[in-house]
C-alpha positions as CSV (number, residue, x, y, z in Angstrom):
1,M,0.0,0.0,0.0
2,S,1.2,3.5,-0.8
3,A,2.3,5.9,1.9
4,R,2.2,9.5,0.6
5,V,1.6,13.0,1.7
6,T,0.4,15.7,-0.7
7,W,0.6,19.4,0.2
8,L,-2.4,21.2,-1.3
9,G,-1.4,24.6,0.1
10,H,-1.6,26.3,3.5
11,S,-2.6,23.6,6.1
12,T,-4.4,21.3,3.7
13,V,-2.6,18.0,3.3
14,G,-3.8,14.8,1.8
15,I,-2.4,11.7,3.5
16,E,-2.5,8.2,2.2
17,L,-1.3,5.5,4.7
18,D,-2.2,1.9,5.0
19,G,-5.1,2.1,2.6
20,T,-6.6,5.0,4.5
21,V,-7.0,8.5,3.0
22,L,-7.3,11.6,5.2
23,V,-7.4,15.3,4.5
24,T,-6.3,18.0,7.0
25,D,-7.9,21.5,7.3
26,P,-9.3,21.5,3.8
27,V,-9.5,25.1,2.6
28,L,-9.8,24.8,-1.2
29,R,-11.3,28.1,-2.5
30,R,-9.3,30.8,-4.1
31,R,-10.7,33.4,-1.7
32,I,-11.4,33.1,2.0
33,A,-12.6,36.4,3.7
34,H,-9.7,38.8,3.1
35,L,-7.3,36.1,1.9
36,R,-6.6,35.0,-1.7
37,R,-4.7,32.3,-3.4
38,D,-3.8,32.0,-7.1
39,V,-5.4,28.7,-7.9
40,A,-8.1,26.7,-6.1
41,A,-7.1,23.3,-4.8
42,T,-8.7,19.9,-5.3
43,A,-8.8,17.5,-2.4
44,P,-8.9,13.7,-2.7
45,S,-12.3,12.4,-3.7
46,R,-14.3,11.1,-0.7
47,P,-11.5,10.6,1.9
48,D,-12.1,8.3,4.8
49,A,-12.0,11.3,7.1
50,V,-11.2,15.0,7.4
51,L,-9.2,16.3,10.3
52,V,-10.0,19.9,11.4
53,S,-7.5,21.5,13.9
54,H,-9.4,24.7,14.8
55,L,-12.1,27.1,13.8
56,H,-10.2,30.0,12.1
57,Y,-11.5,30.7,8.6
58,D,-8.2,29.7,7.0
59,H,-8.5,26.2,8.6
60,L,-12.3,25.5,8.8
61,D,-14.1,26.5,5.6
62,V,-17.6,25.0,5.4
63,P,-18.0,25.4,1.6
64,S,-14.7,23.4,1.2
65,L,-16.0,20.7,3.6
66,K,-19.2,20.4,1.7
67,R,-17.4,20.1,-1.6
68,I,-15.5,17.1,-0.2
69,G,-18.8,15.5,0.9
70,R,-21.6,16.4,3.3
71,D,-21.6,12.8,4.7
72,V,-17.8,12.4,4.9
73,R,-16.6,11.8,8.4
74,M,-15.4,15.2,9.9
75,I,-13.3,14.9,13.1
76,V,-13.3,18.4,14.7
77,P,-12.6,20.1,18.1
78,R,-15.2,19.8,20.7
79,G,-17.6,22.7,20.4
80,A,-17.2,23.0,16.6
81,R,-20.4,21.2,15.6
82,R,-22.5,24.4,15.8
83,Y,-20.5,25.9,12.9
84,L,-21.0,22.8,10.6
85,R,-24.6,22.9,9.6
86,G,-25.4,20.9,6.6
87,L,-22.7,18.3,7.4
88,T,-24.1,15.0,8.6
89,N,-21.1,13.0,10.0
90,V,-19.5,15.3,12.5
91,E,-17.4,13.8,15.4
92,E,-16.2,16.1,18.1
93,V,-12.9,15.2,19.9
94,E,-10.5,16.8,22.4
95,A,-6.9,16.5,23.3
96,G,-6.3,13.0,24.8
97,S,-8.9,11.3,22.6
98,T,-8.1,8.5,20.3
99,V,-10.1,7.5,17.2
100,D,-9.8,4.8,14.6
101,V,-9.9,5.7,10.9
102,G,-9.6,2.7,8.6
103,R,-6.4,0.9,9.7
104,L,-5.0,4.0,11.5
105,R,-5.1,5.1,15.0
106,V,-5.5,8.9,15.3
107,D,-4.2,10.4,18.6
108,V,-5.7,13.8,19.3
109,V,-3.1,16.1,20.9
110,E,-2.9,19.6,22.2
111,A,-2.0,22.7,20.4
112,V,-1.1,26.1,21.8
113,H,-3.3,28.4,19.8
114,D,-6.5,30.4,20.2
115,G,-8.7,28.4,18.0
116,R,-12.0,30.2,18.4
117,R,-14.2,31.4,15.5
118,W,-13.5,35.1,15.2
119,P,-14.6,37.7,16.0
120,V,-17.1,36.7,18.7
121,G,-16.9,32.9,18.9
122,K,-16.7,31.0,22.1
123,A,-13.4,29.5,23.2
124,V,-12.8,26.2,21.4
125,P,-9.4,24.6,21.9
126,A,-7.1,24.0,18.9
127,L,-5.8,20.5,18.3
128,G,-3.1,18.6,16.6
129,F,-3.3,15.0,15.3
130,V,-0.8,12.1,15.2
131,L,-1.6,9.3,12.7
132,R,-0.2,6.0,13.7
133,G,-0.1,2.9,11.5
134,S,2.9,1.5,9.6
135,R,4.3,5.0,9.9
136,S,3.6,7.9,12.3
137,I,2.6,11.3,10.9
138,Y,2.1,14.4,13.0
139,F,-0.1,17.2,11.7
140,A,0.4,20.2,14.0
141,G,-2.4,22.4,12.8
142,D,-1.6,25.9,14.2
143,T,0.5,25.9,17.4
144,D,3.3,27.6,19.2
145,L,6.2,25.6,20.4
146,F,5.4,23.6,23.6
147,D,7.3,21.2,25.8
148,G,4.6,18.4,25.3
149,M,5.8,17.9,21.8
150,A,8.5,15.7,23.2
151,A,5.9,13.2,24.2
152,L,4.9,12.6,20.6
153,A,8.5,11.5,19.6
154,P,9.8,9.8,17.7
155,L,7.9,10.3,14.4
156,D,8.3,9.4,10.9
157,V,6.9,12.6,9.4
158,A,6.1,16.0,11.0
159,L,3.9,18.4,9.1
160,V,4.9,21.7,10.8
161,P,3.6,25.3,10.3
162,V,6.5,27.7,9.6
163,A,4.7,31.0,8.8
164,G,1.2,32.4,8.1
165,W,-0.5,34.6,5.6
166,G,1.0,37.9,6.4
167,P,4.5,39.3,6.9
168,K,4.6,38.4,10.6
169,V,3.3,35.6,12.8
170,G,1.5,36.4,16.0
171,P,1.2,34.5,19.3
172,G,0.2,30.8,18.9
173,H,2.3,30.3,15.8
174,M,5.8,29.2,15.0
175,D,8.1,31.1,12.7
176,P,10.9,29.2,10.9
177,R,13.2,29.2,13.9
178,G,10.5,28.1,16.3
179,A,9.5,25.3,13.9
180,A,13.1,24.2,13.6
181,E,13.4,24.1,17.4
182,A,10.2,21.9,17.5
183,L,12.0,19.3,15.5
184,T,14.4,18.8,18.4
185,L,11.4,17.7,20.5
186,L,9.4,15.9,17.9
187,R,12.5,14.0,16.5
188,P,10.9,13.1,13.1
189,S,12.8,11.4,10.3
190,I,11.2,13.8,7.8
191,A,9.8,17.3,8.2
192,V,7.5,19.0,5.7
193,P,6.9,22.7,6.2
194,I,3.3,23.8,5.8
195,H,1.3,27.0,6.4
196,W,3.4,29.3,4.1
197,G,3.2,31.0,0.8
198,T,-0.3,30.0,-0.2
199,Y,-2.8,32.7,1.0
200,G,-2.1,36.4,1.1
201,I,-4.0,39.5,2.1
202,V,-5.8,40.8,-1.0
203,L,-3.7,43.5,-2.7
204,R,-0.9,43.1,-0.1
205,G,-0.2,39.4,0.3
206,V,2.9,37.2,0.4
207,R,1.6,34.5,-2.0
208,G,4.3,32.2,-3.5
209,D,7.0,33.5,-1.1
210,R,9.3,30.5,-0.5
211,T,11.4,32.4,2.0
212,P,9.8,30.9,5.2
213,A,10.2,27.4,4.0
214,E,13.8,27.9,2.9
215,Q,14.6,29.6,6.1
216,F,13.1,26.8,8.0
217,A,15.3,24.3,6.1
218,R,18.4,26.3,7.0
219,E,17.4,26.6,10.7
220,A,16.6,22.9,10.8
221,A,20.0,22.0,9.4
222,E,21.6,23.9,12.3
223,V,19.5,22.7,15.2
224,A,18.2,19.3,14.0
225,P,20.7,18.2,11.4
226,G,19.4,14.6,11.4
227,V,16.0,15.6,10.1
228,D,15.4,15.4,6.4
229,V,13.5,18.5,5.4
230,R,11.3,18.3,2.3
231,I,9.9,21.5,0.8
232,L,6.9,20.6,-1.4
233,A,5.3,22.8,-4.1
234,E,1.6,23.2,-3.9
235,G,-0.1,20.0,-5.2
236,S,3.1,17.9,-5.1
237,S,3.6,14.7,-3.1
238,L,6.2,13.0,-1.0
239,D,6.2,9.3,-1.5
240,L,7.2,7.8,1.8
241,D,8.0,4.4,0.2
242,G,10.5,6.1,-2.2
């Protein structure tokens, strides 16, 4: 069975592992609120499940979820269901939960990020996910660096956010240096930078800027030289069997 990760832009990743297909934070449209990307994305057709890390508009986009399938299994933070009207297979989870998807065990883990739906949404914790099967793959969602990452190690693959959609990252995010330092805790064999270069602010964005990913690779070579960093272009895949 193939083992593959496909970066579809921002925090949207298609994961194929042990005959199971998952999609993380699917945001597929060209424009989301004040953000824009150059080309819309296409997610795998009818995945086994969708993993949603938190409620920000650039991570939870209901039209994108409906495009994937109204009855596809949606695994979301506890408290998110109220935002997902029209979707019929919603499963709320919290840090410490474990769910089975196909042949995989999905461990739900904490994230240090204010994941509420802005501007007036109630507090809903942000999450990360660790997929465990023949390989272990960590999807961090949005998070700051935190000591508990060490408990997730070792990993085969870490999908780590390295930037955002503007020129700066605020609290609850990792910049390239912070993401590189996270590797010293996570101890993955391979790291794939995500959450960079896809969406930018309309008329003022940073779309297509590879600087954060390339800086992350340089920082990782310094602080975690044993980790193989793979920078993927939007829509390209990393074959873990290769």
